[in-house]
C-alpha positions in Angstrom: 62.4 87.6 151.5 61.4 90.2 149.0 59.0 88.4 147.0 58.4 88.9 143.1 56.2 91.4 142.5 54.5 91.7 139.7 56.0 94.7 137.3 59.2 93.6 137.9 61.4 93.7 135.0 62.7 89.8 135.2 61.6 87.5 137.6 63.0 84.3 138.6 61.0 80.9 138.6 62.7 79.5 141.6 62.3 83.0 143.5 58.6 82.5 143.2 59.0 78.9 144.2 60.3 80.2 147.2 57.9 82.7 147.7 55.0 81.0 147.8 57.3 78.2 150.1 57.1 81.0 152.5 53.9 82.5 152.3 52.4 79.3 152.5 54.3 78.1 155.7 53.0 82.2 156.8 49.3 81.1 155.9 49.4 77.7 157.9 50.5 79.4 160.9 48.5 81.6 161.1 50.3 84.5 160.8 49.7 86.1 156.9 47.8 89.1 156.3 45.2 89.8 153.5 48.3 91.0 150.9 50.2 88.1 151.9 47.6 85.8 151.2 46.6 87.6 148.0 50.2 87.7 146.2 49.9 83.8 148.1 47.0 83.7 145.5 48.5 85.3 143.2 51.9 83.7 142.5 50.5 80.2 143.0 48.4 80.9 140.1 51.5 82.5 137.6 53.2 79.2 138.8 50.6 77.4 137.8 50.1 78.8 134.4 53.6 78.6 133.5 55.5 75.8 135.4 53.9 73.3 132.8 54.9 75.1 129.1 58.4 75.9 131.2 60.7 72.7 131.4 63.4 74.5 132.7 61.2 76.1 135.8 62.7 74.3 138.4 66.2 75.5 138.0 65.8 78.6 137.2 63.6 80.1 134.6 63.9 84.1 133.6 60.3 85.3 133.5 60.7 88.4 131.9 58.4 91.1 132.0 56.4 92.6 128.6 57.3 96.1 129.7 60.4 95.3 129.9 61.4 92.8 126.5 62.3 95.3 124.4 65.3 96.5 126.3 65.7 92.7 127.2 66.4 91.3 123.9 68.6 94.5 122.7 70.8 93.1 125.6 70.5 89.6 124.7 71.0 90.4 121.1 74.7 91.9 122.6 75.8 89.0 125.2 75.1 86.3 122.1 77.1 88.5 120.0 74.4 89.6 117.5 75.2 93.3 117.6 78.3 94.9 119.3 76.5 96.8 122.5 79.6 99.3 121.8 78.4 100.4 118.0 76.4 102.8 116.9 76.3 101.7 113.8 73.6 99.5 113.0 72.4 99.3 116.8 70.8 103.2 116.5 69.1 102.3 113.5 67.6 99.0 114.9 63.6 98.8 115.8 64.2 96.9 118.6 60.2 96.9 119.1 60.0 94.6 115.9 63.4 92.5 117.0 61.6 92.1 120.6 58.1 91.4 119.0 60.2 88.3 116.6 62.0 86.8 119.7 58.8 86.7 121.0 57.8 83.8 118.9 60.7 81.2 120.5 58.9 82.2 123.6 55.6 81.3 125.9 53.7 84.0 127.9 51.9 84.4 131.4 50.5 86.4 133.6 50.7 87.4 137.1 48.8 90.1 138.3 47.9 92.0 134.9 51.4 91.6 134.3 52.1 89.6 130.8 55.7 87.6 131.0 57.4 86.3 129.0 59.9 82.7 129.3 61.3 79.2 127.3 
């Protein structure tokens, strides 16, 4: 399994849980190296910070990296029909950073190894 990594654009909460389970098994078997042990601790801290604010954690919540959030907001606007993703106007004139900041009002953030992730 490829484990979630800080800086990934989007992480599924179920992948965090699965990685914690696999890394815990490795650690208990005495087979985890230092990097895996460190990642396990980071993932546990991330999960513990986020899960209490994320009612859909167990069902799969998208955790969106701060550095990707503007692109995410633009894609979401197209997906929900707020804008036509194929239209040059008005899309070329929308301040997507401002739109993303406004969207964050409906999201909560948590830290994963120095990266901020946003989720609902």
